[in-house]
C-alpha positions as CSV (number, residue, x, y, z in Angstrom):
1,M,-36.9,-85.8,-14.2
2,T,-37.9,-85.1,-10.7
3,D,-40.9,-86.3,-8.9
4,S,-43.9,-83.9,-9.1
5,G,-44.4,-83.9,-5.4
6,A,-40.8,-83.0,-4.6
7,S,-39.9,-79.5,-3.3
8,T,-37.0,-79.0,-5.7
9,P,-36.9,-75.4,-7.0
10,R,-38.1,-75.0,-10.6
11,F,-35.1,-72.8,-11.6
12,T,-31.6,-74.0,-10.6
13,S,-28.1,-72.7,-11.2
14,Q,-25.8,-75.1,-13.0
15,T,-22.5,-73.5,-12.0
16,A,-21.0,-72.0,-8.9
17,S,-20.8,-68.2,-8.5
18,A,-17.5,-66.3,-8.7
19,E,-17.7,-65.6,-5.0
20,E,-18.1,-69.3,-4.2
21,L,-15.1,-70.2,-6.4
22,L,-13.0,-67.5,-4.8
23,K,-13.9,-68.7,-1.3
24,S,-13.0,-72.3,-2.2
25,Q,-9.6,-71.2,-3.5
26,T,-8.8,-68.9,-0.6
27,V,-8.2,-70.6,2.8
28,G,-6.9,-68.7,5.8
29,L,-5.0,-65.4,5.7
30,V,-3.4,-64.5,2.4
31,H,-1.5,-61.5,1.2
32,L,-3.6,-58.7,-0.5
33,N,-1.7,-59.1,-3.8
34,D,-2.4,-62.9,-3.8
35,F,-6.0,-62.3,-3.0
36,R,-6.4,-59.8,-5.9
37,K,-4.6,-62.2,-8.3
38,R,-6.9,-65.1,-7.4
39,R,-9.9,-62.9,-7.7
40,A,-8.8,-61.8,-11.2
41,D,-8.3,-65.5,-12.2
42,V,-11.8,-66.4,-11.0
43,L,-13.4,-63.5,-12.9
44,E,-11.5,-64.4,-16.0
45,Q,-12.6,-68.0,-15.7
46,K,-16.2,-67.0,-15.3
47,E,-16.0,-64.7,-18.3
48,K,-14.6,-67.5,-20.4
49,Q,-17.5,-69.8,-19.3
50,A,-19.9,-67.1,-20.3
51,R,-18.4,-66.8,-23.8
52,D,-18.5,-70.7,-24.2
53,G,-22.2,-70.8,-23.2
54,S,-21.6,-72.9,-20.2
55,G,-21.9,-72.1,-16.5
56,T,-23.5,-68.7,-17.2
57,G,-25.8,-69.1,-14.3
58,T,-28.8,-69.1,-16.7
59,P,-31.7,-71.1,-15.1
60,D,-33.1,-74.2,-16.9
61,V,-36.9,-74.1,-17.6
62,E,-38.9,-77.3,-17.5
63,D,-41.8,-77.3,-20.0
64,S,-45.1,-79.2,-19.7
65,D,-43.6,-82.4,-21.3
66,G,-40.9,-82.5,-18.8
67,A,-38.1,-81.4,-21.2
68,I,-35.5,-79.0,-19.9
69,T,-34.6,-76.1,-22.1
70,R,-32.0,-73.4,-21.5
71,Q,-33.1,-69.8,-21.6
72,P,-30.9,-67.1,-23.1
73,A,-28.9,-65.2,-20.6
74,K,-30.1,-61.6,-19.9
75,K,-27.5,-58.9,-19.9
76,K,-27.3,-57.0,-16.7
77,K,-26.3,-53.4,-16.6
78,K,-23.0,-53.0,-14.9
79,K,-22.8,-50.5,-12.1
80,A,-20.0,-48.0,-12.3
81,A,-17.2,-48.9,-9.9
82,K,-16.7,-46.4,-7.2
83,G,-13.2,-44.8,-7.1
84,L,-12.5,-45.7,-3.6
85,L,-10.0,-48.2,-2.2
86,S,-11.0,-50.5,0.7
87,F,-9.3,-53.2,2.5
88,G,-10.2,-56.2,4.8
89,E,-13.9,-56.8,5.0
90,D,-14.8,-54.1,2.6
91,E,-12.8,-55.8,0.0
92,D,-14.9,-59.0,0.3
93,D,-18.2,-56.9,0.1
94,N,-17.2,-55.2,-3.2
95,T,-15.8,-58.4,-4.9
96,S,-19.1,-59.4,-6.4
97,G,-19.7,-56.0,-7.9
98,I,-16.7,-56.2,-10.4
99,S,-17.0,-58.5,-13.4
100,T,-14.9,-57.1,-16.3
101,P,-11.3,-56.1,-16.9
102,A,-12.4,-52.5,-17.5
103,A,-13.8,-52.4,-14.0
104,R,-10.5,-53.7,-12.7
105,S,-8.5,-51.0,-14.5
106,S,-10.9,-48.4,-13.1
107,R,-10.3,-49.8,-9.6
108,T,-6.5,-49.6,-10.1
109,S,-6.7,-46.0,-11.1
110,A,-8.8,-45.2,-8.1
111,E,-6.3,-46.8,-5.8
112,A,-3.5,-44.6,-7.2
113,S,-5.5,-41.4,-6.7
114,P,-5.7,-39.7,-3.2
115,E,-8.9,-39.8,-1.3
116,P,-11.3,-36.9,-1.9
117,S,-11.4,-36.1,1.8
118,S,-7.7,-35.3,1.7
119,I,-8.1,-32.8,-1.2
120,N,-11.3,-31.0,-0.3
121,R,-10.3,-30.0,3.2
122,K,-12.3,-27.3,4.9
123,L,-10.5,-24.0,5.1
124,T,-10.5,-22.5,8.6
125,P,-9.0,-19.3,10.1
126,N,-5.4,-19.6,11.4
127,P,-5.7,-19.3,15.2
128,N,-2.0,-18.2,15.3
129,S,-2.7,-15.1,13.1
130,T,-1.7,-11.8,14.6
131,L,-4.1,-9.7,12.6
132,P,-6.9,-8.1,14.6
133,P,-10.4,-9.5,14.1
134,P,-12.5,-7.5,11.8
135,R,-14.7,-4.9,13.5
136,A,-18.4,-4.8,12.7
137,I,-19.2,-1.6,10.8
138,T,-22.2,-0.2,12.5
139,K,-23.7,3.3,12.6
140,A,-22.2,3.8,16.1
141,A,-18.8,2.8,14.8
142,L,-19.0,5.1,11.8
143,A,-20.1,7.9,14.0
144,A,-17.2,7.3,16.4
145,D,-14.7,7.3,13.5
146,A,-16.1,10.5,12.2
147,Q,-16.0,12.1,15.6
148,E,-12.3,11.0,16.0
149,R,-11.4,12.4,12.6
150,D,-13.0,15.7,13.5
151,R,-11.2,15.8,16.8
152,L,-7.8,15.2,15.1
153,R,-8.6,17.8,12.4
154,K,-9.4,20.4,15.1
155,E,-6.3,19.5,17.0
156,F,-4.2,19.9,13.9
157,L,-5.7,23.3,13.1
158,E,-5.1,24.5,16.6
159,I,-1.4,23.5,16.4
160,Q,-1.1,25.0,12.9
161,E,-2.7,28.2,14.1
162,A,-0.3,28.3,17.1
163,V,2.7,28.0,14.8
164,K,1.4,30.7,12.5
165,E,0.9,33.0,15.5
166,T,4.6,32.6,16.5
167,E,6.7,35.7,16.0
168,I,10.1,35.5,14.3
169,A,12.8,38.1,13.7
170,I,14.2,38.8,10.2
171,P,17.5,40.8,9.9
172,F,17.8,42.3,6.4
173,V,19.7,44.7,4.2
174,F,18.6,47.1,1.5
175,Y,20.4,46.2,-1.7
176,D,21.2,48.3,-4.8
177,G,24.5,46.9,-5.8
178,A,25.8,47.1,-2.2
179,N,24.5,46.0,1.2
180,I,22.8,48.9,3.1
181,P,22.0,48.0,6.7
182,G,18.3,47.9,7.3
183,G,17.9,46.4,10.8
184,T,15.5,43.8,12.0
185,V,11.7,43.5,11.6
186,K,9.3,41.2,13.4
187,V,6.7,39.2,11.6
188,K,4.6,36.1,12.3
189,K,5.2,32.7,10.7
190,G,1.7,33.0,9.2
191,D,2.3,36.5,7.6
192,H,2.8,37.0,3.9
193,I,6.0,38.2,2.3
194,W,4.4,41.4,1.2
195,L,3.7,42.3,4.9
196,F,7.5,41.9,5.6
197,L,8.3,44.2,2.6
198,E,5.8,46.8,3.8
199,R,7.5,46.9,7.2
200,C,10.9,47.1,5.6
201,R,9.7,50.0,3.5
202,K,8.7,51.9,6.6
203,V,12.1,51.2,8.2
204,G,13.7,52.6,5.1
205,A,11.7,55.8,5.4
206,E,12.5,56.2,9.1
207,L,16.2,55.6,8.5
208,G,16.3,57.8,5.4
209,V,18.2,55.2,3.4
210,T,19.7,57.0,0.4
211,G,21.6,54.2,-1.3
212,S,25.2,53.4,-1.9
213,A,25.7,56.5,-4.2
214,S,26.0,58.8,-1.1
215,G,28.9,56.7,0.2
216,G,27.5,56.8,3.7
217,G,27.9,60.6,4.0
218,A,24.4,61.7,3.3
219,T,23.4,65.2,4.2
220,L,20.3,66.2,6.0
221,K,18.7,67.3,2.7
222,S,19.5,64.0,1.0
223,M,18.0,62.1,4.0
224,E,14.8,64.1,3.7
225,D,14.6,63.4,0.0
226,S,15.2,59.7,0.7
227,K,12.4,59.5,3.3
228,K,10.1,61.1,0.7
229,Q,11.2,58.7,-1.9
230,W,10.6,55.7,0.3
231,A,7.2,57.1,1.3
232,R,6.3,57.1,-2.4
233,V,7.5,53.6,-3.0
234,G,4.8,51.0,-3.1
235,V,5.2,47.5,-1.7
236,D,4.7,46.1,-5.3
237,D,7.9,47.9,-6.2
238,L,9.9,45.9,-3.7
239,M,11.4,42.4,-3.9
240,C,12.5,39.9,-1.2
241,V,15.6,38.0,-2.2
242,K,16.5,35.1,0.1
243,G,20.0,34.0,-0.8
244,E,19.7,33.8,-4.6
245,V,16.0,33.1,-4.7
246,I,13.3,35.8,-5.4
247,V,10.4,35.0,-3.1
248,P,7.0,36.0,-4.5
249,Q,5.0,38.3,-2.3
250,H,1.8,36.2,-2.1
251,Y,3.4,33.3,-0.2
252,E,3.3,32.9,3.6
253,F,6.4,32.2,5.6
254,Y,4.6,29.2,7.0
255,Y,4.4,27.6,3.5
256,F,8.2,27.4,3.3
257,I,8.5,26.3,6.9
258,A,5.9,23.6,6.8
259,N,7.1,22.2,3.4
260,K,10.8,22.6,4.3
261,I,11.7,24.2,1.0
262,P,15.4,23.8,0.4
263,D,17.8,26.6,-0.3
264,P,19.7,26.0,-3.6
265,T,22.7,28.0,-2.4
266,R,23.3,25.9,0.8
267,E,23.7,22.2,0.8
268,A,21.1,20.5,3.1
269,G,19.9,24.0,4.1
270,L,16.4,25.4,4.1
271,L,15.2,28.6,2.5
272,F,13.8,29.8,5.9
273,E,15.4,28.1,8.9
274,Y,12.5,28.3,11.3
275,S,10.9,25.5,13.4
276,G,7.5,24.1,12.4
277,T,6.4,23.9,16.1
278,A,4.9,26.4,18.5
279,P,7.1,27.6,21.3
280,K,6.7,26.0,24.7
281,N,6.6,27.5,28.2
282,R,8.6,26.2,31.2
283,D,6.2,23.5,31.9
284,G,6.6,22.1,28.4
285,E,3.1,23.0,27.2
286,D,2.2,25.0,24.1
287,A,1.2,28.4,25.3
288,P,2.2,31.1,22.7
289,L,-0.3,33.6,24.3
290,L,1.5,33.4,27.7
291,R,4.8,34.8,26.3
292,V,5.7,38.4,27.3
293,P,6.6,40.4,24.2
294,G,10.1,41.7,24.1
295,K,11.2,39.4,27.0
296,E,12.2,36.4,24.9
297,E,14.7,35.7,22.2
298,L,12.9,35.3,18.9
299,E,13.9,32.8,16.2
300,G,16.2,34.3,13.5
301,Q,17.3,37.4,15.3
302,N,20.9,36.3,15.1
303,D,20.8,35.3,11.4
304,D,23.1,36.9,8.9
305,P,21.2,40.0,7.6
306,T,22.9,39.8,4.1
307,L,20.9,36.5,3.5
308,T,17.7,38.5,3.2
309,K,17.8,41.4,0.8
310,V,15.1,44.0,0.1
311,V,15.5,45.2,-3.5
312,D,13.8,47.9,-5.5
313,R,12.3,46.2,-8.5
314,R,13.1,49.1,-10.8
315,W,16.8,48.7,-10.0
316,Y,16.6,45.0,-10.6
317,E,15.1,45.4,-14.1
318,K,18.0,47.7,-15.0
319,N,20.7,45.5,-13.5
320,K,19.4,41.9,-13.8
321,H,22.1,41.1,-16.4
322,I,24.9,42.0,-13.9
323,Y,26.1,39.7,-11.2
324,P,24.8,38.9,-8.6
325,A,21.3,39.9,-9.9
326,S,22.0,37.7,-13.0
327,V,21.9,34.5,-10.9
328,W,18.7,35.3,-9.0
329,K,15.8,33.0,-9.8
330,E,12.2,33.4,-8.8
331,F,10.7,30.6,-6.7
332,K,8.2,28.4,-8.5
333,V,6.5,25.3,-7.2
334,G,7.4,22.2,-9.3
335,K,10.2,20.0,-10.5
336,E,12.1,22.9,-12.1
337,F,12.9,24.5,-8.7
338,E,13.6,21.1,-7.2
339,D,16.2,20.3,-9.8
340,L,17.5,23.8,-9.3
341,A,17.8,23.1,-5.5
342,K,19.7,19.9,-6.2
343,G,21.8,21.7,-8.9
344,R,25.4,21.4,-9.6
345,R,28.1,22.7,-7.3
346,D,31.7,23.8,-7.7
347,A,34.7,22.2,-6.0
348,Q,34.0,24.3,-2.8
349,G,30.4,23.1,-2.6
350,N,28.9,26.4,-3.7
351,A,25.8,26.1,-5.9
352,F,25.4,28.0,-9.1
353,F,22.5,28.5,-11.5
354,F,22.2,28.3,-15.3
355,G,20.0,30.8,-17.2
């Protein structure tokens, strides 16, 4: 028993703490693995003492009679060990916070896992990227885009109109089982097929075309009759046959030119071999209105006239089962004509049709 006037603390610890034991057993610099092993041994020793009831660090209480009694140890809540690995001085600071094997296993798993900072890295733009920076969409930018689109549309329409206004020459023949010379007519690339047939009808009336039955020795009377006959023929009674394709009257020449419609009878050939651009003057600028009519060579004027036939529809209805009318096919937009254009060819490369 102590003297009543002494300054000895009322509550005293009977055993050394784990940290003091570890410091007493560790002198100087030691390897990290040795340090961990010694710390684990000290913690295990302290746990064994706690189970045996000795050295738990529970303070003794002195009652009024001077007897010393041991108070039951209070369980402390264990803090969850942080999953971070530290070395050096941090290792000493965190030593007292681990007191069970479960905490040691948690610390071991945390050591094997990578640091969160290495996983959750901040994504930043690649400075070496070649993509242009995004442009802010403002009302001014939208208005500028709309204005540019409108300018390009007008420019395209001007070029398209210049192409359509370009004149071409089409040599042709009248056909009723034999080729009858018809001459050459001029049309524009934007004209319809029916306009071409109308001009051919007038040429037939002027020439007094009588057909192959006269054998080329037509009399004056027969020529007059032929002119009257052609004068009575309507444009709906005529057909334009290009190669072996019947071209409908409601199409423009420009449609076949702009879409580059292939000719089934000629490999890699087009149905109408005309350019899709407007003619240029000597300075290289588009100026179709500056051309002097009759002073320039028109596209197509040197083509083979037998490639373009003008046929009376009534004759075709009577003879469409006879060659060559039997192989003529009407042009239709779609896969059917495309397959026809690709069709099979004989050994000489000539295309043929199947009904």
